[in-house]
TINU-899375 format. One record per atom (N, C-alpha, C): residue number from 1; residue in three letters; atom name; x, y, z. Coordinates in steps of 0.2 Angstrom, whole numbers, always signed. Example, Ala and Ser with C-alpha at 12.3 -4.5 7.8 and 13.67 -1.06 7.14 Angstrom:
2
atom i 1, aa ALA, at N, x +66, y -28, z +39;
atom i 1, aa ALA, at CA, x +62, y -22, z +39;
atom i 1, aa ALA, at C, x +66, y -16, z +39;
atom i 2, aa SER, at N, x +64, y -11, z +35;
atom i 2, aa SER, at CA, x +68, y -5, z +36;
atom i 2, aa SER, at C, x +64, y +0, z +39;
This chain:
107
atom i 1, aa UNK, at N, x -495, y +42, z +31;
atom i 1, aa UNK, at CA, x -489, y +42, z +26;
atom i 1, aa UNK, at C, x -484, y +47, z +31;
atom i 2, aa UNK, at N, x -478, y +45, z +27;
atom i 2, aa UNK, at CA, x -473, y +46, z +29;
atom i 2, aa UNK, at C, x -471, y +55, z +26;
atom i 3, aa UNK, at N, x -468, y +57, z +29;
atom i 3, aa UNK, at CA, x -464, y +64, z +28;
atom i 3, aa UNK, at C, x -457, y +63, z +25;
atom i 4, aa UNK, at N, x -453, y +56, z +28;
atom i 4, aa UNK, at CA, x -446, y +56, z +24;
atom i 4, aa UNK, at C, x -446, y +56, z +16;
atom i 5, aa UNK, at N, x -440, y +61, z +16;
atom i 5, aa UNK, at CA, x -437, y +58, z +7;
atom i 5, aa UNK, at C, x -433, y +57, z +4;
atom i 6, aa UNK, at N, x -431, y +52, z +2;
atom i 6, aa UNK, at CA, x -423, y +48, z +0;
atom i 6, aa UNK, at C, x -419, y +52, z -5;
atom i 7, aa UNK, at N, x -423, y +55, z -6;
atom i 7, aa UNK, at CA, x -417, y +61, z -12;
atom i 7, aa UNK, at C, x -414, y +56, z -19;
atom i 8, aa UNK, at N, x -420, y +51, z -19;
atom i 8, aa UNK, at CA, x -418, y +47, z -28;
atom i 8, aa UNK, at C, x -411, y +41, z -25;
atom i 9, aa UNK, at N, x -410, y +42, z -19;
atom i 9, aa UNK, at CA, x -405, y +37, z -15;
atom i 9, aa UNK, at C, x -410, y +31, z -12;
atom i 10, aa UNK, at N, x -408, y +24, z -13;
atom i 10, aa UNK, at CA, x -410, y +20, z -10;
atom i 10, aa UNK, at C, x -403, y +14, z -7;
atom i 11, aa UNK, at N, x -405, y +11, z -1;
atom i 11, aa UNK, at CA, x -401, y +7, z +1;
atom i 11, aa UNK, at C, x -401, y +0, z -4;
atom i 12, aa UNK, at N, x -396, y -4, z -6;
atom i 12, aa UNK, at CA, x -397, y -10, z -9;
atom i 12, aa UNK, at C, x -395, y -15, z -5;
atom i 13, aa UNK, at N, x -395, y -22, z -8;
atom i 13, aa UNK, at CA, x -391, y -26, z -6;
atom i 13, aa UNK, at C, x -390, y -32, z -14;
atom i 14, aa UNK, at N, x -382, y -33, z -12;
atom i 14, aa UNK, at CA, x -381, y -37, z -18;
atom i 14, aa UNK, at C, x -383, y -46, z -17;
atom i 15, aa UNK, at N, x -388, y -49, z -23;
atom i 15, aa UNK, at CA, x -392, y -54, z -24;
atom i 15, aa UNK, at C, x -387, y -60, z -23;
atom i 16, aa UNK, at N, x -382, y -58, z -23;
atom i 16, aa UNK, at CA, x -375, y -65, z -26;
atom i 16, aa UNK, at C, x -372, y -66, z -18;
atom i 17, aa UNK, at N, x -372, y -72, z -16;
atom i 17, aa UNK, at CA, x -371, y -74, z -11;
atom i 17, aa UNK, at C, x -362, y -73, z -10;
atom i 18, aa UNK, at N, x -359, y -72, z -5;
atom i 18, aa UNK, at CA, x -353, y -73, z -4;
atom i 18, aa UNK, at C, x -350, y -78, z -7;
atom i 19, aa UNK, at N, x -343, y -79, z -10;
atom i 19, aa UNK, at CA, x -342, y -86, z -11;
atom i 19, aa UNK, at C, x -340, y -90, z -5;
atom i 20, aa UNK, at N, x -341, y -95, z -7;
atom i 20, aa UNK, at CA, x -339, y -99, z +1;
atom i 20, aa UNK, at C, x -333, y -105, z -3;
atom i 21, aa UNK, at N, x -333, y -106, z -9;
atom i 21, aa UNK, at CA, x -331, y -114, z -10;
atom i 21, aa UNK, at C, x -324, y -110, z -15;
atom i 22, aa UNK, at N, x -318, y -113, z -16;
atom i 22, aa UNK, at CA, x -314, y -111, z -21;
atom i 22, aa UNK, at C, x -314, y -114, z -26;
atom i 23, aa UNK, at N, x -313, y -112, z -34;
atom i 23, aa UNK, at CA, x -314, y -119, z -39;
atom i 23, aa UNK, at C, x -306, y -124, z -38;
atom i 24, aa UNK, at N, x -309, y -129, z -41;
atom i 24, aa UNK, at CA, x -305, y -134, z -40;
atom i 24, aa UNK, at C, x -302, y -134, z -47;
atom i 25, aa UNK, at N, x -296, y -138, z -48;
atom i 25, aa UNK, at CA, x -293, y -140, z -52;
atom i 25, aa UNK, at C, x -297, y -146, z -55;
atom i 26, aa UNK, at N, x -298, y -147, z -62;
atom i 26, aa UNK, at CA, x -300, y -153, z -65;
atom i 26, aa UNK, at C, x -296, y -158, z -66;
atom i 27, aa UNK, at N, x -298, y -164, z -64;
atom i 27, aa UNK, at CA, x -295, y -169, z -66;
atom i 27, aa UNK, at C, x -292, y -170, z -77;
atom i 28, aa UNK, at N, x -288, y -173, z -77;
atom i 28, aa UNK, at CA, x -285, y -172, z -85;
atom i 28, aa UNK, at C, x -288, y -175, z -87;
atom i 29, aa UNK, at N, x -292, y -174, z -93;
atom i 29, aa UNK, at CA, x -294, y -181, z -99;
atom i 29, aa UNK, at C, x -291, y -185, z -102;
atom i 30, aa UNK, at N, x -292, y -191, z -102;
atom i 30, aa UNK, at CA, x -289, y -197, z -104;
atom i 30, aa UNK, at C, x -289, y -197, z -110;
atom i 31, aa UNK, at N, x -280, y -198, z -113;
atom i 31, aa UNK, at CA, x -281, y -198, z -117;
atom i 31, aa UNK, at C, x -284, y -202, z -123;
atom i 32, aa UNK, at N, x -287, y -209, z -122;
atom i 32, aa UNK, at CA, x -289, y -216, z -124;
atom i 32, aa UNK, at C, x -294, y -219, z -118;
atom i 33, aa UNK, at N, x -301, y -223, z -121;
atom i 33, aa UNK, at CA, x -302, y -226, z -116;
atom i 33, aa UNK, at C, x -300, y -233, z -117;
atom i 34, aa UNK, at N, x -298, y -235, z -120;
atom i 34, aa UNK, at CA, x -293, y -241, z -123;
atom i 34, aa UNK, at C, x -290, y -244, z -116;
atom i 35, aa UNK, at N, x -293, y -249, z -116;
atom i 35, aa UNK, at CA, x -289, y -253, z -109;
atom i 35, aa UNK, at C, x -289, y -248, z -102;
atom i 36, aa UNK, at N, x -297, y -245, z -104;
atom i 36, aa UNK, at CA, x -298, y -244, z -96;
atom i 36, aa UNK, at C, x -305, y -246, z -93;
atom i 37, aa UNK, at N, x -305, y -242, z -86;
atom i 37, aa UNK, at CA, x -311, y -246, z -82;
atom i 37, aa UNK, at C, x -316, y -239, z -83;
atom i 38, aa UNK, at N, x -324, y -241, z -84;
atom i 38, aa UNK, at CA, x -326, y -235, z -85;
atom i 38, aa UNK, at C, x -333, y -238, z -78;
atom i 39, aa UNK, at N, x -335, y -233, z -73;
atom i 39, aa UNK, at CA, x -342, y -235, z -68;
atom i 39, aa UNK, at C, x -347, y -231, z -71;
atom i 40, aa UNK, at N, x -354, y -235, z -72;
atom i 40, aa UNK, at CA, x -358, y -231, z -73;
atom i 40, aa UNK, at C, x -362, y -229, z -64;
atom i 41, aa UNK, at N, x -362, y -222, z -64;
atom i 41, aa UNK, at CA, x -366, y -221, z -57;
atom i 41, aa UNK, at C, x -373, y -217, z -58;
atom i 42, aa UNK, at N, x -378, y -218, z -56;
atom i 42, aa UNK, at CA, x -384, y -217, z -55;
atom i 42, aa UNK, at C, x -388, y -215, z -49;
atom i 43, aa UNK, at N, x -395, y -211, z -52;
atom i 43, aa UNK, at CA, x -398, y -211, z -48;
atom i 43, aa UNK, at C, x -405, y -213, z -46;
atom i 44, aa UNK, at N, x -405, y -220, z -53;
atom i 44, aa UNK, at CA, x -411, y -223, z -53;
atom i 44, aa UNK, at C, x -417, y -217, z -56;
atom i 45, aa UNK, at N, x -417, y -213, z -58;
atom i 45, aa UNK, at CA, x -422, y -211, z -60;
atom i 45, aa UNK, at C, x -426, y -210, z -66;
atom i 46, aa UNK, at N, x -420, y -209, z -73;
atom i 46, aa UNK, at CA, x -421, y -207, z -78;
atom i 46, aa UNK, at C, x -417, y -213, z -83;
atom i 47, aa UNK, at N, x -421, y -217, z -85;
atom i 47, aa UNK, at CA, x -418, y -222, z -90;
atom i 47, aa UNK, at C, x -411, y -224, z -90;
atom i 48, aa UNK, at N, x -408, y -222, z -83;
atom i 48, aa UNK, at CA, x -400, y -224, z -86;
atom i 48, aa UNK, at C, x -398, y -229, z -87;
atom i 49, aa UNK, at N, x -403, y -235, z -87;
atom i 49, aa UNK, at CA, x -401, y -243, z -87;
atom i 49, aa UNK, at C, x -402, y -244, z -93;
atom i 50, aa UNK, at N, x -408, y -240, z -99;
atom i 50, aa UNK, at CA, x -407, y -239, z -107;
atom i 50, aa UNK, at C, x -400, y -235, z -109;
atom i 51, aa UNK, at N, x -398, y -227, z -105;
atom i 51, aa UNK, at CA, x -394, y -225, z -109;
atom i 51, aa UNK, at C, x -387, y -227, z -107;
atom i 52, aa UNK, at N, x -385, y -231, z -102;
atom i 52, aa UNK, at CA, x -379, y -233, z -99;
atom i 52, aa UNK, at C, x -378, y -242, z -104;
atom i 53, aa UNK, at N, x -384, y -244, z -106;
atom i 53, aa UNK, at CA, x -383, y -251, z -110;
atom i 53, aa UNK, at C, x -381, y -247, z -118;
atom i 54, aa UNK, at N, x -383, y -240, z -121;
atom i 54, aa UNK, at CA, x -383, y -236, z -128;
atom i 54, aa UNK, at C, x -376, y -233, z -127;
atom i 55, aa UNK, at N, x -373, y -233, z -123;
atom i 55, aa UNK, at CA, x -367, y -228, z -123;
atom i 55, aa UNK, at C, x -362, y -236, z -121;
atom i 56, aa UNK, at N, x -363, y -238, z -119;
atom i 56, aa UNK, at CA, x -357, y -246, z -117;
atom i 56, aa UNK, at C, x -355, y -250, z -122;
atom i 57, aa UNK, at N, x -361, y -251, z -127;
atom i 57, aa UNK, at CA, x -363, y -253, z -132;
atom i 57, aa UNK, at C, x -358, y -249, z -138;
atom i 58, aa UNK, at N, x -361, y -243, z -138;
atom i 58, aa UNK, at CA, x -357, y -239, z -144;
atom i 58, aa UNK, at C, x -349, y -236, z -143;
atom i 59, aa UNK, at N, x -348, y -238, z -135;
atom i 59, aa UNK, at CA, x -341, y -238, z -133;
atom i 59, aa UNK, at C, x -335, y -244, z -133;
atom i 60, aa UNK, at N, x -338, y -248, z -133;
atom i 60, aa UNK, at CA, x -336, y -256, z -135;
atom i 60, aa UNK, at C, x -333, y -256, z -142;
atom i 61, aa UNK, at N, x -338, y -254, z -148;
atom i 61, aa UNK, at CA, x -337, y -253, z -154;
atom i 61, aa UNK, at C, x -331, y -250, z -155;
atom i 62, aa UNK, at N, x -331, y -244, z -152;
atom i 62, aa UNK, at CA, x -324, y -240, z -153;
atom i 62, aa UNK, at C, x -316, y -242, z -150;
atom i 63, aa UNK, at N, x -319, y -246, z -142;
atom i 63, aa UNK, at CA, x -315, y -245, z -141;
atom i 63, aa UNK, at C, x -315, y -252, z -136;
atom i 64, aa UNK, at N, x -313, y -256, z -140;
atom i 64, aa UNK, at CA, x -315, y -265, z -138;
atom i 64, aa UNK, at C, x -311, y -268, z -130;
atom i 65, aa UNK, at N, x -306, y -264, z -131;
atom i 65, aa UNK, at CA, x -304, y -267, z -122;
atom i 65, aa UNK, at C, x -306, y -262, z -116;
atom i 66, aa UNK, at N, x -310, y -257, z -118;
atom i 66, aa UNK, at CA, x -314, y -255, z -113;
atom i 66, aa UNK, at C, x -316, y -260, z -107;
atom i 67, aa UNK, at N, x -317, y -258, z -101;
atom i 67, aa UNK, at CA, x -321, y -263, z -96;
atom i 67, aa UNK, at C, x -325, y -259, z -92;
atom i 68, aa UNK, at N, x -331, y -262, z -91;
atom i 68, aa UNK, at CA, x -337, y -257, z -89;
atom i 68, aa UNK, at C, x -339, y -259, z -82;
atom i 69, aa UNK, at N, x -338, y -257, z -77;
atom i 69, aa UNK, at CA, x -344, y -257, z -70;
atom i 69, aa UNK, at C, x -350, y -255, z -70;
atom i 70, aa UNK, at N, x -355, y -257, z -69;
atom i 70, aa UNK, at CA, x -363, y -257, z -68;
atom i 70, aa UNK, at C, x -363, y -254, z -64;
atom i 71, aa UNK, at N, x -370, y -249, z -65;
atom i 71, aa UNK, at CA, x -371, y -245, z -57;
atom i 71, aa UNK, at C, x -374, y -249, z -52;
atom i 72, aa UNK, at N, x -376, y -255, z -53;
atom i 72, aa UNK, at CA, x -379, y -258, z -47;
atom i 72, aa UNK, at C, x -374, y -259, z -41;
atom i 73, aa UNK, at N, x -366, y -259, z -44;
atom i 73, aa UNK, at CA, x -361, y -260, z -40;
atom i 73, aa UNK, at C, x -361, y -256, z -35;
atom i 74, aa UNK, at N, x -363, y -250, z -36;
atom i 74, aa UNK, at CA, x -363, y -242, z -32;
atom i 74, aa UNK, at C, x -370, y -239, z -29;
atom i 75, aa UNK, at N, x -374, y -242, z -31;
atom i 75, aa UNK, at CA, x -382, y -240, z -26;
atom i 75, aa UNK, at C, x -382, y -233, z -29;
atom i 76, aa UNK, at N, x -388, y -233, z -27;
atom i 76, aa UNK, at CA, x -393, y -229, z -30;
atom i 76, aa UNK, at C, x -388, y -219, z -27;
atom i 77, aa UNK, at N, x -389, y -215, z -30;
atom i 77, aa UNK, at CA, x -385, y -210, z -27;
atom i 77, aa UNK, at C, x -392, y -204, z -28;
atom i 78, aa UNK, at N, x -396, y -207, z -27;
atom i 78, aa UNK, at CA, x -402, y -201, z -27;
atom i 78, aa UNK, at C, x -409, y -205, z -20;
atom i 79, aa UNK, at N, x -406, y -213, z -17;
atom i 79, aa UNK, at CA, x -410, y -216, z -12;
atom i 79, aa UNK, at C, x -409, y -214, z -3;
atom i 80, aa UNK, at N, x -413, y -219, z -1;
atom i 80, aa UNK, at CA, x -411, y -217, z +7;
atom i 80, aa UNK, at C, x -405, y -218, z +7;
atom i 81, aa UNK, at N, x -401, y -220, z +5;
atom i 81, aa UNK, at CA, x -394, y -220, z +7;
atom i 81, aa UNK, at C, x -389, y -215, z +6;
atom i 82, aa UNK, at N, x -392, y -211, z +0;
atom i 82, aa UNK, at CA, x -388, y -210, z -4;
atom i 82, aa UNK, at C, x -380, y -205, z -1;
atom i 83, aa UNK, at N, x -382, y -202, z +6;
atom i 83, aa UNK, at CA, x -377, y -199, z +9;
atom i 83, aa UNK, at C, x -370, y -203, z +12;
atom i 84, aa UNK, at N, x -371, y -208, z +13;
atom i 84, aa UNK, at CA, x -367, y -216, z +15;
atom i 84, aa UNK, at C, x -362, y -214, z +6;
atom i 85, aa UNK, at N, x -368, y -218, z +2;
atom i 85, aa UNK, at CA, x -365, y -219, z -5;
atom i 85, aa UNK, at C, x -362, y -214, z -8;
atom i 86, aa UNK, at N, x -362, y -208, z -9;
atom i 86, aa UNK, at CA, x -361, y -203, z -11;
atom i 86, aa UNK, at C, x -352, y -202, z -9;
atom i 87, aa UNK, at N, x -353, y -202, z -1;
atom i 87, aa UNK, at CA, x -347, y -200, z +4;
atom i 87, aa UNK, at C, x -342, y -207, z +1;
atom i 88, aa UNK, at N, x -345, y -213, z +2;
atom i 88, aa UNK, at CA, x -339, y -219, z +0;
atom i 88, aa UNK, at C, x -338, y -219, z -6;
atom i 89, aa UNK, at N, x -340, y -215, z -12;
atom i 89, aa UNK, at CA, x -339, y -217, z -19;
atom i 89, aa UNK, at C, x -331, y -214, z -22;
atom i 90, aa UNK, at N, x -328, y -213, z -19;
atom i 90, aa UNK, at CA, x -321, y -210, z -20;
atom i 90, aa UNK, at C, x -317, y -216, z -19;
atom i 91, aa UNK, at N, x -318, y -220, z -13;
atom i 91, aa UNK, at CA, x -315, y -226, z -9;
atom i 91, aa UNK, at C, x -317, y -231, z -15;
atom i 92, aa UNK, at N, x -324, y -231, z -15;
atom i 92, aa UNK, at CA, x -326, y -237, z -19;
atom i 92, aa UNK, at C, x -321, y -237, z -25;
atom i 93, aa UNK, at N, x -324, y -231, z -32;
atom i 93, aa UNK, at CA, x -319, y -231, z -37;
atom i 93, aa UNK, at C, x -313, y -230, z -36;
atom i 94, aa UNK, at N, x -309, y -230, z -32;
atom i 94, aa UNK, at CA, x -300, y -231, z -31;
atom i 94, aa UNK, at C, x -300, y -239, z -30;
atom i 95, aa UNK, at N, x -304, y -243, z -25;
atom i 95, aa UNK, at CA, x -304, y -249, z -25;
atom i 95, aa UNK, at C, x -305, y -253, z -31;
atom i 96, aa UNK, at N, x -309, y -251, z -34;
atom i 96, aa UNK, at CA, x -311, y -256, z -43;
atom i 96, aa UNK, at C, x -307, y -254, z -46;
atom i 97, aa UNK, at N, x -301, y -248, z -46;
atom i 97, aa UNK, at CA, x -297, y -246, z -50;
atom i 97, aa UNK, at C, x -299, y -244, z -56;
atom i 98, aa UNK, at N, x -305, y -239, z -55;
atom i 98, aa UNK, at CA, x -309, y -233, z -60;
atom i 98, aa UNK, at C, x -304, y -230, z -65;
atom i 99, aa UNK, at N, x -306, y -229, z -69;
atom i 99, aa UNK, at CA, x -301, y -224, z -74;
atom i 99, aa UNK, at C, x -306, y -216, z -75;
atom i 100, aa UNK, at N, x -312, y -218, z -77;
atom i 100, aa UNK, at CA, x -316, y -214, z -79;
atom i 100, aa UNK, at C, x -325, y -215, z -77;
atom i 101, aa UNK, at N, x -330, y -210, z -73;
atom i 101, aa UNK, at CA, x -335, y -210, z -70;
atom i 101, aa UNK, at C, x -341, y -207, z -77;
atom i 102, aa UNK, at N, x -345, y -214, z -80;
atom i 102, aa UNK, at CA, x -351, y -208, z -82;
atom i 102, aa UNK, at C, x -357, y -209, z -77;
atom i 103, aa UNK, at N, x -360, y -204, z -75;
atom i 103, aa UNK, at CA, x -365, y -203, z -70;
atom i 103, aa UNK, at C, x -373, y -201, z -75;
atom i 104, aa UNK, at N, x -375, y -205, z -73;
atom i 104, aa UNK, at CA, x -381, y -202, z -73;
atom i 104, aa UNK, at C, x -389, y -198, z -68;
atom i 105, aa UNK, at N, x -388, y -196, z -71;
atom i 105, aa UNK, at CA, x -394, y -189, z -65;
atom i 105, aa UNK, at C, x -400, y -187, z -69;
atom i 106, aa UNK, at N, x -406, y -188, z -68;
atom i 106, aa UNK, at CA, x -414, y -184, z -70;
atom i 106, aa UNK, at C, x -412, y -177, z -70;
atom i 107, aa UNK, at N, x -417, y -174, z -74;
atom i 107, aa UNK, at CA, x -420, y -168, z -72;
atom i 107, aa UNK, at C, x -422, y -166, z -69;
């Protein structure tokens, strides 16, 4: 048994880690989706195929000239090639002149 006392004082550590990344400014919102190209990007885990189809139908009714690039064009962002696919994604989106992306991720 120890005879040392702490007089009610304890050494503590802050449970949150030091910030390693600075916040980045978000891209500006689009005024409209009319005449825009939207890409669907998916992790192939939870019903993205159904959800994207439903979203596409609803958006096409509201914005008749919207164009979509379906998720198979980009590959599985949660599969064996995910690091390469995600790393190449910005260049692919730019090359395909994508204005907006809807990403489907499972919980």
